[in-house]
Residue, then its C-alpha position, 0 to 999 in steps of 0.5 A: s808513429h805510423q802513417v795513417d792510411g784510409g779508404v772507403v768500405r761499405v758498412n751494414v747499418p741497423a735496419e729501419t733506423e736512422g743514425v750516424l756512424v761517428k768519427g772514431q767508431l770501430i768497425d768489424y769485418a767478418n764473412g765478407e761484410y763490415n759491421i759496427h763493432i760488437n763484443d767478440g767481433k774482429p775490429c779492422v777499420v775505424v770510421a774517419e768522418d761522421t757518416p749519416y744513414a737513413k731508415e731505408d739504408q741497409s749499408i752505406p759507403v764509409q770513409v775509414y782509417t785502414s792503418g796508422t797510429l790513432c788516439a785510443n781515447k777517440i775510439v768509439c765502441d760499446p763494449e769497451l776495447s778489450v786486450k783482444d781488440y787492441e791485438e786484432l787492430k795491431s795485426k791490421n797495422i792500426y796502433l792506438k796510443 
């Protein structure tokens, strides 16, 4: 088991929509930006607590897990986690059990 560590990152959210980034949601990192996980994305952090956003928000600060052992069945993402996703997270010191 690896100790859980965290921080705050600014995550882009869908335009003209209100919603919630939920605890356990997978976040990708590419081209200097954090976004909600997509197919073939590069997952790198996991949302640590439910974080609401408003229609006018383009990006919001989000408390995230940056490393450690997390429960695989608590991870929220669509599409489902792939083997590539597991490997990418492991390379970031995030281990899903």
